[in-house]
N, C-alpha and C positions, 0 to 999 in steps of 0.2 A: 623686512629688507625688500625692494622692490623684485620680483620673483623676474623680471624681464629687463633688469639695467642693462644698459649697454657696458660690452667690455672696454677696459682701460685702452687710453690712445699707445699707440704703440713706440716702444722704446727698446734700444740695445744692451747688449748685456752688462755694459760698461758705464751707464748713465745712472744718476741718481737717483734714488727713491726713499721716499719719506714712510715709516713704519711706527705706525703709532706716533708718540712724540720726536721719533729720532729719524732724522735724515741719512740715510747710509750712502756709501760714496761709491757703490753698484750694487749690481742685482745678483751677484752671486753669494749663495747661501753656503756655508758649510754645515752639512747636516749632521745629526747627533748619531754616533758609531758607539756600540759597544766595545770598549777594550780592553777589559778584565784586569786594570792595574793598579786596580786599589791596595791598600795596605792591610794588615791582618783586622782592623778595626774599619774596617770598608771606608776609610780616608783617604780622598788624593793627596797628593803633596807635589813636591817641585818638579818631578818629571811631567806632570801633568801641567805645570806654570807651561813648561818648557815646548812642549807639545801644541798647544793651544796659541802659544804667542808665535809659533813659526808661521802658523797659519791666519795670522791676522789680518791679512790683505783682504780675506771675505768681507764682503760689507755686512755680513751680519753671521756670528757663530751661534749655532745652539748644540752646546756642551752634551754630553752622553748621559742618558736616563741615570737619574740618581733615587734611588730608593726611595720613598716617604716615611719610611718606616723599617724596622727589622722583618716586619710581616710583608713586607712588599719586595722583598729580594729573593731571585731564581737563578742566582748564579753566583758562584765563586767570583771572588776578587771584584766587582762591582761596587761602585760608592754611592754612599749615602747622603743625606742631606738632613739627615736626623737628630745630631749629635754635635757639641760644641766644637769637639775635633774634627768632625768633616767642616763644618761650616769655617774654620781656621784653616783647613786646607782647600777648600775652594777660593778662600780670600787670595791667596797665593797666585790662581789662576785668573782671576779676575781682575787683580791688579796689575798682571802681567801684559794681559792682553789690553786694559786699557792704555797702559804705557805705549803700547802700537797704535793707537786710535781708531780700534775696533770695538763695538759693540757684542755682547755676548748673552744669551741667553742659557738658561738650565733646563734641561727638559726633567720634569716630575714624573715618576715611574713607579708604578705597582704591578707587579707582573700577575697575581691573582692566581690563577688555578695552576699555571706551568711553571710551579716549585715542588719542594720537597719538604719532610718536615726534617732531614737532615742540613735543611739550610735555614727553618724557621725557629723562632725563639722556644725553647721547652721543648724542641719535637713535635710541635703542634702541627697540624693537617693545614696545608694552605687553605685559601679561602678563594669564593667565587660564588657569582650569582645564583647557582643552581651547582647540584652534588653529580657532577658529570667530569669524569676525569678525562683531560686533554689526550690525545693519541701519543705518541713517541714518548721519549726518555729526557729525563733530568739529568742536569749536569750538577754533581754532588762532591765533596769532598772526600767521598766513598766510591766516586768512579759513576758510571752511569745508571742508572734508576728507573722505573716506569713511573709516570708521573700516578699519583694517589688517586683517589675519588676525595674532593675537596670538601670542606666544610661550607654550607650555604650558610653565606650570610643573613641574619635577621635584619629587621627592619632599623633596631638601634644600633646593631653592629655596621650596618652602610653609614650610620650618620657618625659613627665614630671612626670609620674609613675616610668619609668627607674631610672629618677635621684634622687628618692626618694631612691631607692636602694643602691644608690651609694653614699648618704650623710647619710644613717643608715650603711653604711659597715665603713664610715669614725668615725662616732662614737663608734660603736664596737671596732675601734683601739684605740680609745681615751679612751673607758672605760678596755682596759688592756686584749682583749680576744686573744688567739691566732689564730684564724680565725674564721670564717662565714660560716656558712650552708644555702642555699638558700632552703625555704620550695615550693618545686614544687608541692606536693601531696595534696591528702586530700580533694581535692574538692575546692580547694583556688585559688587566680587568677591566678597564672602560671599556676595550672592545667585547669582552666576554659579558656584558651587560647590553650592549648594544644588538647584537646579532643572535637571530632565534635560535642557532646551531647550539648556543652554548648558555641561551636564558630561558629557561622554561618555566619561569616564576608564574605564579596565576597572582600577584598584588600591584602595588604601583608602580612597580620595577619592573613586571613583565607583560607578556600578553602582545599587545597592539604596540605598535612604532614607536607612538608617541609616549607609552611607557616606559620602552627599552632606552630612550633618549636620556629619561629623568636625570639618571645618575650623571652621565657627563655633564649636564647641564648645572646640577649641583654643585658639582667640584668646579665646574666655569667659573659660578657664581661667589663659591667661596674663597677661592683664588682670586678673583677679581678684587673681591673686599678688601683684599691684603693690597692687591698691585696698582687696582685700577685696570679696566678692562681694555686699555690701551696698550699694557706691558704684558698682557695675557696672550699664547698664540695656541691653537690646538692643531697636534696631528691626528690624521686619518687614515686609513687603507683600507676603501671600500670593499676591494675583490682578492684580497691577499688572504689563502686560506691554510697560512701556517697555525699550527695550534688545534688544527679539526673548526676551522672557522667556517661558518657560512650563512647565508640567509637567505630566504625566498626572495627578496625584493630588493636587494642593495642601492638600488636607485630612488625608489621611493624612501628606504629607509635613510640613508645617509642623503637625501636631497632635504628631508624635513629637519636632518641634524645640522645642516649648514646653514639652512635659513634661520633656525633659531638662534645658532651661533651668528651669525651676522645682526642679528637684532640684539644683540647684547654687547654689538660694538668692538668685539676683541679684535687684537692687532692683526691678526693673519689667522689664515685655513692653510694648513701646512699638510699636501697630498702625497701619499705615496702611489703614483699613479701605476698599478702593475700592468706590464705590459702582458696582450693576448692577441692570439691571431685573429677571435672573433670581438666584434665591436660591442660587446656587452657590456657597455659602460661609456656614458658622456662626459669626459672631464668640462669639456665646456658648460655643458649645463649643471654640474655642480656648483662651478664658479659663478655662473649666475645667480643662483640661489643664494649662494652665500652673499655676493654684492660686497665683499671688501678685499683686502689686498690678499692673494691668493697666490702661494708656492708650490709649486709643481717639483715632484720628485720622481727620477725613476730609469735610471740609465743614460740620463743627458749626456750626450756629447757639445762642444761648441757650435755645433751646426743647427743638432734640433734643438738647443736651447734659444740661441740666436732668432731663429723661425717663429717656435712660441711666442718669445718677448715680443717679436715686432708685427705677428699677427694679432696682438692681445689677448691671446690665450690664459697669458700668465703674466703676475708682475716681477716676480722673481723666479730663479730656479736652484734648487740645490742638490748640491754633489756630495757623494758617500765617500765611496770606495776610491774616487780619483783624488782625493784629499792626504790619504794616507801616503803613498810615495811620492806625492808631489805637495812639498808645503808651501810653494808659489805656485799652486794652481792658478789663481788670478793672472798672473804676470804670463804662465804659459797658456791659457787662454787667450790674452789677450795680442800674445806676440804669434800665436798659433801653433807654437811649438811642439813637438812631440809628449808625449805625456810619459813616465816613466811607469812600466807595471810594478805593484807590492806583490809582496810573498804574502800567499792565504797562510802557509804555517806559523807567520809570526803576528797575526792580525790579533790573536785572544792570549792573554798573559804574556807573563816575561819582565825583561826589562826594557833598556833601552834598544836595543834590538828591533827593528820593524817598527818603532813608534818615533823614536826623535833623532836617527840617524841616517835619515833619508836628505839626501842634500840638494841646494837649491840649481838651478839650470847652471851651465857650464858654458865656456865659451863656444864650445863646440856646438853645442843644443842652440845656442841664441843665432847661429850664423847658417844653421840647416834651415835650408827651403823649405815648406811646407809641401807635402808630398798630396797629389789628387786633390785639394782644396775645392776645387771648381766641381767637383763628381761629387763631392761630401756635400756642400752646399745645397747642390740640384737636389741631390735625394732629400734634404732634409724640407726644403720646400715642398716636394710633393707628396712627403709623408702624410698619413691619415692622423689627426690628432685628436 
């Protein structure tokens, strides 16, 4: 891709946009959020279908990360996409969302080293590019336990993990999704290969940045062979430190990755833009290196989102926690209604409480005048991007 391609023409939050073969009705994306409500077989069910259908006002929904194999699991209650029962469970969700006229991608997920033998088949060690334990604790059925030193993948085992992603992509097609997103961020397996702090290999998958990008590109190509690249997105988090992640040159590394992904014609690049007091990273330069559809994520509100789109710095904006307590988030953003807060105690696990029981706007909220709108809009225009 042309590294100095101009930014896209300015558009508002509620204008249509084409992503791959799909014309989306607005530029609001429901970002993937782990909610840990799968059943004992890691299968989604009717509650998931209701949850996502309630939020089908989004131009695009990216469903929560689904582990591509039993080996990819890192938390109790997360859904998979590697069994017939899981495929059938996800089919309920895609059917419900499509009835509302929305598009939905599934995020494909392998957690790598941030797991534990109590979550792995036959009590095996979790896998990683290098035998380096992540800092922190794993959440297991037996409570919180330290992350162990993982098993370092051999070249042959890496090929098997790539095949796991390809099989999961095939299952996502069978489940009726419109596309898939690869989870390449947040300290999980693809991110572990990318960043030097977790990848100490000396073979073709380690060392210089071009080698560390290899696993991401192999997975992208394998999944694109199933879906076609125009229905495959990739999510990255270049400066998120969770899980002990770090790299001496994140701009160089992720610029190289973005350029390579852009050259492969994928549907979009979805970037978790970790906010920091210091301008450590230029998101605009990353967007230029990619050259395609860019989805920005990172604590956006209505005003910052609209400013980013109208400046041409992003093509779509993804919202995460705001969608939890506001199933009608798009309508609230459109009318500048106040957003309801979610209960963090109900984020993970449980039943319908804190999941599908948040009501849409009532008459009082519809008629309430927006507060301090001029001040918020002005601050959004002045904010450094």
